[in-house]
N, C-alpha and C positions, 0 to 999 in steps of 0.2 A: 514623670512628676515635675512640675514647673519649679525651677530654682530662680529666685529673685534676688538681685542686688538692691537692697534697700538703703537709701542714703537720706539722712536728715541733716540739712544744712541750717545751722542756727547762727545767730549773731555772734555767739561765742565759740561754739564748737561745731565741727562736722563729725557726724557718726555714720558709720556704714556697717552693714552686716549682710551675710548671705542667708536667705531664709528658704527652707524647704518644708512644706506642710506644717507651717506655724512653728517650726523648730529653727531657732537662730543658731547657725553653725559657727559663726564667729562674729565678733564685734570689735571695731577699732575706733579710736577717737583722736582727732587732731584739732588744734585751734584754727578756726576759720581764717584768722589774720595771717597765719603762716603759709597759706596756700596762695601761690603767685598766679597760677593758671588753673581754674576749676575744670576746664575741659580736659587738659592734660592729666590732671590728678585723677579724675573720675575714670577717664578712658584707660589709664594704666591699671587701675583696680580691676576693671572689667576684662582687660586683655590678660591679666595675670590669673583670672578665674574663668577660663573658656567654657566651663560647665554651666554658667548662668544663661538663662533664657531671655530675661528682660531686666531693664534698669528702671527702678521706680524712685523718684527723687522728690523730697519735700523741701520747699524754700520759704523763708519768712517774709513773704511779700505777695504781690498780686500776680496771679496766673490766669491766662485766658487761653483755653484750648491747648494746654500744655506749652504755651509760650510765656516767658517771663515778661511782665509788663513793668514792674517796679519793685525794687528791694531796697528800702531806705537804710537798713542796718548792715547790709553787706554790699557795698556799692560796686565791688568788682563784678558781681553777677549781672549788673545792668548792661555790661558791654558785650555779653555773649548771646548768641543764639544757641543756648545750651543743648536743646534737644537735637537740632539738625547736626551740629558739629560733633556731638558724641556719637550719634547714630552713624555718621559718615566714617568715623575712626574705628568704631567697634563692630559695626554691622549688626547691632542689637537694637531692639525696640526700646525707646526711651520715653518714659511718662513723667510729667512734671506736675506737681500739685502744690497748693498751699500746705505748709507744714502741719497745720491743725487738722487737715483732712486725714493725715496718717493716724493721728491719735484718735480721731472720731471713728474711723473705720474699725480700729482695734476695740474701742470701748463699746460700740454698737454690738459687735459680736460677743464680746466677753459678758456683757450685761443682758444679752438676748433681747435687744431692743430693735432688731432689724425690721420687725413688723409694726412698730409704733409709727404712726403717720406723722406725728408732730413731736420733734425732738430738738431742743436747743442745747448747745454745748458752749461752755465758757472756760477757757484755759488761761488762768491768771499766772503769767510768768514774767519774763522781761517786759512784755506788753500784755495786751488782752487779745487772746485768740478766740474766735467765735465761728461756730458752724450752725447753720439753720437748715433743718429738714422739715419741709412742709408738704403734706399730702404725699409722703413717701419719697420725695425728691429733694436732693441737696440744692439749695438756692445758690446759684453762681452769679447771676446777673448777666447783662449783655456783654460787659467788658471785663468780667472777673472781679469787679470791685464790690461785690456784695459782702455782707457780714463783717464790714469794717467797723465793728462796734467801738473799738479803741480810738476811733477817729471821729466820733460824733462830737460836735462842739458843745462845751459846757459853759453856760452863762456865768460870767464873772471870773472865768479862768483865763488869765493872760499869759500862761506859760507856753513857750515855743516847743512844739513837738519835733521829733526826729524826722517826721515827714515834711517839715517845713511850714506847716500850718500852725495857727495859734489857737489854744484852748481845747485841744483834743483830750478826750476822756482819759487816755492812758498816761497823760502827764500828771494826773492826780491819783489814778488807780492802776498800779502795775508794780512789778518788782523793782523797776528802776526808780519809780516815784517813792516807794517805801524805803529804799536804801537812801535816797536823798533826804527824806524826812528823818531817818535815823541819824545821819551825820549832821544835818543842819540844826537839829534840836539837841544834839550831843546827848542822846539817850545812852544810858549805862548798859554794860554787859555786851554780849555778842549779838550781832545782827540776827543770827539764826534763832535766837531765843526771844526775839522782839515780842512775839505774841504771848509769851509766858511772863516775862519780866515787866511788860508794860501793857498788860491786857486791859487795865482800867484807865489808861491814859486817854484823855479826850481826843487826841489826834488819831489814835488807833481806832477809836469809835467812829470818827469822821471818815476814815479810810474804808472801814467795813460798810458804813452807811452809804457812802458814794458807790461802792460796788453793788450793793443791794438795789439802789435806784437805777443803775445802768442796766442790770438784769431785768428789773421790773418794766423798764421802757419797752424792751423787746417782747417780754411776755404779754404785756397789755395790748400790744399791736397784733401779735400772732395767736393769742389764745392757746398757747402750748402749756402742757402740764408735766411734761417729762424733761427734766434738766440733768445735764452732766456738768459737774464742776471739777476741774483739775488744774494742773500746772504747778510749777515750782512753788509759788507763793501759797497756794491752797494746800500744799503738802508740807508746809513748814510746821515745826513742832508747835502745838498749841493753837493752830489756826482756829478761830472761833466759829465753827460750823453752826452751832446752835444760834448764836447771835445773828449771823448772816441769814439763817432761815427765818427767824422772827422778823427781822427788819424787812426782808423781801416780802413776806406775807402782808406786812403793814402797808405796802405800796401797791398791792395788786387790786385790780378794779372790782372783781366780783368774788362773792363767797364761794361760788362754784369752782373758780380757778384755784382758790386756796384749798378747798376740800379735796380736790383731785390732784394736788401737787405731789409729784414724786421726784425727789432730788437724789442723785447718785454722785457721791464723792469718789473720785477715782485716784489711784496711786500714780506716781510719777516714776517711770523707769525707761531707760533708753531702749529696752527691748520692745516697748509698746509701739513706738514709731516704726521700728523695723518690721514687725509683724503687720502693722497697719499698711505699710508700703506694699507688702506682699499681697495682702487681701485686695487692695485696690487694683493691683496689677492683674491678679487672676480674674477679678470681676470684669475688667476691661477686655481681657483676652476672650473670656466666655461670651461677652456681648457682641464682640466683633467677629467671632468665629462663625456666627450664624448669618452674617450679612452677605 
C-alpha cells in the first residue's frame, strides 16, 4: 500500500503529513518563514520516514510539469529546483502541484464529482485559488499559468498586487483584502466575526458582490454548473452563502445556467490537502505504471 508524504507549503505555514489509504498518520506544522532551506527541511522529513514511497508537494504559485515557475508569497521557493534536488537527496519520486490542486482532488472525491465533466473551484483564502475542470480534464495551460483568476485585472482598481501587477482581482477580493478593509475602516469587534457583526455594512456587500462577479466571469465563459467554494474566508463564521448565491445568479448569462447550478461549500481542514496530495500521487503512479 502506497505511503505518501503530503506537504502543503503556504504563505504562512508549511504542513506535512504521512498518508496511507486516506488515513493521515501524522501532521506537523511550521511557519514557512522559519524554514531557511526548503530542500534540506523536506529531505530530512523524508529521510526520517523511510517507509514513504512518494513525496507530493503543493505550493502557492505557478507550476509547470512539476517545476516551480513563480511563487510570489514565498520567495525562497523561487531559487530551488525543488523536485530534482529533493529526489537526488532522498531517492524518492517528488511531485509538485499548485496548492489548490490538493484541495480540489480531495473535494472531487469527497463530493463524488469525479465523473462531472465541468467543475469550477474557488478557494477564497489569503488570495483566490481557482481550479478549472473542462471535459473531464484539469486545465493547466501551456506554461502552468491557467486559472489565475485572482490576477485578472479589474477596471478602476489601482492597487498593487503581491505579484507586482496593478489592479489584480485578489487585491479587492481575498483574505488579505478583507483584513485590510477591517483595519483601514476601523470596524469594531474581532476580525473573525466580521461577517456577523458587519453583515449589513456596504463594504461587506461590495466584497461579496465583487466575488460573485469574478465567479460569474468564469462561469459565463465555460458554461459550468458545478461549483466548489471553500477556503479560509468562505469558512469564516457567518460567511453569507445565500447572498453570494443570489448575487452570482444575477450575473449569469442564461436561465439554463441558473437552473442547473449546483454549489458545494466545503470545509477548511489541514487534513484535506494532505489527503488530496496522496490522491494526486496515487493517480500519477497508476497512470505512469501502464506506460
